[in-house]
N, CA, C and O atoms as a GROMACS GRO file, in nm:
protein
  236
    1MET      N    1  -0.324  -0.146   2.093
    1MET     CA    2  -0.328  -0.041   1.993
    1MET      C    3  -0.427   0.069   2.031
    1MET      O    4  -0.398   0.187   2.011
    2LEU      N    5  -0.543   0.034   2.084
    2LEU     CA    6  -0.643   0.135   2.116
    2LEU      C    7  -0.595   0.234   2.220
    2LEU      O    8  -0.629   0.352   2.212
    3GLU      N    9  -0.516   0.188   2.317
    3GLU     CA   10  -0.465   0.282   2.418
    3GLU      C   11  -0.371   0.384   2.356
    3GLU      O   12  -0.362   0.496   2.406
    4ARG      N   13  -0.302   0.349   2.248
    4ARG     CA   14  -0.214   0.445   2.181
    4ARG      C   15  -0.295   0.556   2.116
    4ARG      O   16  -0.246   0.669   2.105
    5LEU      N   17  -0.416   0.527   2.072
    5LEU     CA   18  -0.499   0.630   2.011
    5LEU      C   19  -0.543   0.734   2.113
    5LEU      O   20  -0.575   0.847   2.075
    6ASP      N   21  -0.544   0.700   2.241
    6ASP     CA   22  -0.576   0.795   2.346
    6ASP      C   23  -0.458   0.886   2.379
    6ASP      O   24  -0.476   0.989   2.444
    7ASP      N   25  -0.340   0.850   2.336
    7ASP     CA   26  -0.218   0.927   2.362
    7ASP      C   27  -0.214   1.049   2.270
    7ASP      O   28  -0.212   1.034   2.148
    8GLU      N   29  -0.212   1.170   2.328
    8GLU     CA   30  -0.210   1.293   2.249
    8GLU      C   31  -0.086   1.306   2.162
    8GLU      O   32  -0.088   1.380   2.064
    9ASP      N   33   0.021   1.235   2.196
    9ASP     CA   34   0.146   1.246   2.122
    9ASP      C   35   0.164   1.136   2.017
    9ASP      O   36   0.263   1.137   1.944
   10PHE      N   37   0.070   1.042   2.008
   10PHE     CA   38   0.082   0.933   1.911
   10PHE      C   39   0.047   0.986   1.771
   10PHE      O   40  -0.063   1.038   1.752
   11PRO      N   41   0.137   0.973   1.675
   11PRO     CA   42   0.114   1.028   1.540
   11PRO      C   43   0.021   0.938   1.458
   11PRO      O   44   0.066   0.863   1.372
   12ALA      N   45  -0.108   0.947   1.484
   12ALA     CA   46  -0.204   0.856   1.423
   12ALA      C   47  -0.272   0.914   1.298
   12ALA      O   48  -0.331   0.839   1.221
   13LEU      N   49  -0.264   1.044   1.279
   13LEU     CA   50  -0.342   1.108   1.173
   13LEU      C   51  -0.260   1.135   1.048
   13LEU      O   52  -0.149   1.188   1.055
   14THR      N   53  -0.316   1.098   0.934
   14THR     CA   54  -0.252   1.126   0.806
   14THR      C   55  -0.270   1.274   0.771
   14THR      O   56  -0.346   1.345   0.837
   15MET      N   57  -0.202   1.317   0.668
   15MET     CA   58  -0.217   1.455   0.620
   15MET      C   59  -0.363   1.481   0.584
   15MET      O   60  -0.418   1.585   0.622
   16GLY      N   61  -0.426   1.389   0.513
   16GLY     CA   62  -0.566   1.407   0.473
   16GLY      C   63  -0.660   1.416   0.592
   16GLY      O   64  -0.750   1.500   0.594
   17GLN      N   65  -0.639   1.331   0.690
   17GLN     CA   66  -0.723   1.335   0.810
   17GLN      C   67  -0.702   1.465   0.886
   17GLN      O   68  -0.798   1.526   0.935
   18ALA      N   69  -0.578   1.508   0.897
   18ALA     CA   70  -0.546   1.631   0.970
   18ALA      C   71  -0.608   1.753   0.902
   18ALA      O   72  -0.665   1.839   0.969
   19THR      N   73  -0.596   1.761   0.769
   19THR     CA   74  -0.652   1.877   0.699
   19THR      C   75  -0.804   1.878   0.707
   19THR      O   76  -0.865   1.985   0.717
   20GLU      N   77  -0.864   1.761   0.703
   20GLU     CA   78  -1.010   1.754   0.714
   20GLU      C   79  -1.056   1.799   0.853
   20GLU      O   80  -1.153   1.873   0.864
   21LEU      N   81  -0.988   1.755   0.957
   21LEU     CA   82  -1.024   1.794   1.093
   21LEU      C   83  -1.008   1.944   1.115
   21LEU      O   84  -1.091   2.007   1.182
   22LEU      N   85  -0.902   2.001   1.059
   22LEU     CA   86  -0.874   2.143   1.081
   22LEU      C   87  -0.942   2.235   0.981
   22LEU      O   88  -0.954   2.355   1.005
   23GLY      N   89  -0.987   2.179   0.869
   23GLY     CA   90  -1.049   2.261   0.765
   23GLY      C   91  -0.948   2.347   0.691
   23GLY      O   92  -0.977   2.461   0.655
   24VAL      N   93  -0.828   2.293   0.670
   24VAL     CA   94  -0.722   2.367   0.601
   24VAL      C   95  -0.673   2.286   0.481
   24VAL      O   96  -0.708   2.169   0.464
   25GLN      N   97  -0.592   2.349   0.398
   25GLN     CA   98  -0.531   2.283   0.284
   25GLN      C   99  -0.401   2.215   0.327
   25GLN      O  100  -0.338   2.259   0.423
   26PRO      N  101  -0.360   2.109   0.257
   26PRO     CA  102  -0.233   2.043   0.289
   26PRO      C  103  -0.113   2.139   0.287
   26PRO      O  104  -0.020   2.123   0.366
   27ALA      N  105  -0.116   2.236   0.199
   27ALA     CA  106  -0.005   2.332   0.191
   27ALA      C  107   0.015   2.407   0.322
   27ALA      O  108   0.127   2.443   0.357
   28PHE      N  109  -0.094   2.431   0.394
   28PHE     CA  110  -0.083   2.500   0.523
   28PHE      C  111  -0.001   2.418   0.622
   28PHE      O  112   0.089   2.470   0.688
   29LEU      N  113  -0.032   2.288   0.632
   29LEU     CA  114   0.043   2.203   0.725
   29LEU      C  115   0.188   2.187   0.679
   29LEU      O  116   0.279   2.182   0.761
   30ARG      N  117   0.209   2.177   0.547
   30ARG     CA  118   0.346   2.167   0.497
   30ARG      C  119   0.426   2.293   0.530
   30ARG      O  120   0.544   2.285   0.563
   31SER      N  121   0.361   2.409   0.522
   31SER     CA  122   0.431   2.535   0.554
   31SER      C  123   0.467   2.542   0.702
   31SER      O  124   0.572   2.596   0.736
   32LEU      N  125   0.382   2.489   0.789
   32LEU     CA  126   0.415   2.486   0.932
   32LEU      C  127   0.532   2.393   0.959
   32LEU      O  128   0.614   2.419   1.047
   33ASP      N  129   0.540   2.285   0.882
   33ASP     CA  130   0.653   2.193   0.893
   33ASP      C  131   0.781   2.263   0.845
   33ASP      O  132   0.884   2.254   0.912
   34ALA      N  133   0.774   2.331   0.733
   34ALA     CA  134   0.891   2.400   0.678
   34ALA      C  135   0.940   2.512   0.769
   34ALA      O  136   1.059   2.540   0.775
   35ALA      N  137   0.847   2.575   0.841
   35ALA     CA  138   0.881   2.684   0.933
   35ALA      C  139   0.922   2.633   1.071
   35ALA      O  140   0.944   2.713   1.162
   36ASP      N  141   0.932   2.502   1.088
   36ASP     CA  142   0.968   2.439   1.215
   36ASP      C  143   0.868   2.467   1.327
   36ASP      O  144   0.904   2.467   1.445
   37VAL      N  145   0.743   2.492   1.290
   37VAL     CA  146   0.637   2.509   1.390
   37VAL      C  147   0.586   2.372   1.433
   37VAL      O  148   0.565   2.347   1.552
   38LEU      N  149   0.567   2.284   1.337
   38LEU     CA  150   0.526   2.146   1.363
   38LEU      C  151   0.638   2.052   1.322
   38LEU      O  152   0.715   2.082   1.231
   39HIS      N  153   0.645   1.940   1.389
   39HIS     CA  154   0.746   1.838   1.356
   39HIS      C  155   0.675   1.704   1.344
   39HIS      O  156   0.685   1.620   1.434
   40PRO      N  157   0.604   1.683   1.232
   40PRO     CA  158   0.530   1.558   1.217
   40PRO      C  159   0.623   1.438   1.207
   40PRO      O  160   0.735   1.447   1.158
   41HIS      N  161   0.574   1.326   1.256
   41HIS     CA  162   0.645   1.200   1.243
   41HIS      C  163   0.640   1.161   1.095
   41HIS      O  164   0.544   1.194   1.026
   42ARG      N  165   0.740   1.092   1.047
   42ARG     CA  166   0.739   1.042   0.909
   42ARG      C  167   0.724   0.891   0.911
   42ARG      O  168   0.792   0.821   0.986
   43SER      N  169   0.635   0.841   0.828
   43SER     CA  170   0.618   0.696   0.815
   43SER      C  171   0.738   0.640   0.741
   43SER      O  172   0.822   0.715   0.692
   44THR      N  173   0.747   0.509   0.733
   44THR     CA  174   0.859   0.448   0.661
   44THR      C  175   0.857   0.487   0.514
   44THR      O  176   0.961   0.486   0.449
   45GLY      N  177   0.742   0.522   0.462
   45GLY     CA  178   0.731   0.568   0.323
   45GLY      C  179   0.752   0.717   0.307
   45GLY      O  180   0.745   0.768   0.195
   46GLY      N  181   0.779   0.788   0.418
   46GLY     CA  182   0.806   0.932   0.413
   46GLY      C  183   0.684   1.020   0.428
   46GLY      O  184   0.694   1.142   0.416
   47HIS      N  185   0.568   0.961   0.455
   47HIS     CA  186   0.446   1.040   0.470
   47HIS      C  187   0.437   1.099   0.610
   47HIS      O  188   0.477   1.036   0.708
   48ARG      N  189   0.385   1.221   0.617
   48ARG     CA  190   0.370   1.288   0.746
   48ARG      C  191   0.256   1.225   0.826
   48ARG      O  192   0.152   1.190   0.770
   49ARG      N  193   0.278   1.212   0.956
   49ARG     CA  194   0.176   1.164   1.049
   49ARG      C  195   0.171   1.263   1.165
   49ARG      O  196   0.274   1.300   1.221
   50TYR      N  197   0.051   1.306   1.199
   50TYR     CA  198   0.032   1.409   1.300
   50TYR      C  199  -0.033   1.353   1.426
   50TYR      O  200  -0.118   1.263   1.420
   51SER      N  201   0.008   1.408   1.539
   51SER     CA  202  -0.056   1.374   1.666
   51SER      C  203  -0.161   1.481   1.696
   51SER      O  204  -0.161   1.588   1.636
   52ARG      N  205  -0.248   1.451   1.789
   52ARG     CA  206  -0.348   1.551   1.830
   52ARG      C  207  -0.281   1.673   1.890
   52ARG      O  208  -0.328   1.785   1.871
   53ARG      N  209  -0.172   1.654   1.964
   53ARG     CA  210  -0.101   1.767   2.025
   53ARG      C  211  -0.045   1.859   1.916
   53ARG      O  212  -0.052   1.981   1.928
   54GLN      N  213   0.011   1.801   1.809
   54GLN     CA  214   0.064   1.882   1.700
   54GLN      C  215  -0.046   1.961   1.632
   54GLN      O  216  -0.026   2.078   1.597
   55LEU      N  217  -0.161   1.900   1.613
   55LEU     CA  218  -0.271   1.971   1.549
   55LEU      C  219  -0.323   2.083   1.636
   55LEU      O  220  -0.368   2.186   1.584
   56ALA      N  221  -0.318   2.067   1.767
   56ALA     CA  222  -0.359   2.175   1.857
   56ALA      C  223  -0.267   2.295   1.841
   56ALA      O  224  -0.311   2.409   1.855
   57LEU      N  225  -0.140   2.272   1.811
   57LEU     CA  226  -0.045   2.382   1.789
   57LEU      C  227  -0.073   2.453   1.657
   57LEU      O  228  -0.037   2.570   1.642
   58ALA      N  229  -0.135   2.385   1.564
   58ALA     CA  230  -0.158   2.440   1.431
   58ALA      C  231  -0.273   2.540   1.428
   58ALA      O  232  -0.284   2.620   1.334
   59VAL      N  233  -0.359   2.536   1.528
   59VAL     CA  234  -0.476   2.625   1.524
   59VAL      C  235  -0.459   2.745   1.613
   59VAL      O  236  -0.548   2.829   1.621
   0.00000   0.00000   0.00000
């Protein structure tokens, strides 16, 4: 599992973690998803999960 956290494409970050790291509101990330700028992975419950590579595209 730990090696997957080193993978820039592994969707390990929740919406809350991503917004905290970037200093943005959740609506900002949702708008990037709606505009097809980001393509977050969806958990089995439908929650967005972001990779470090995706967050780099957001800034």
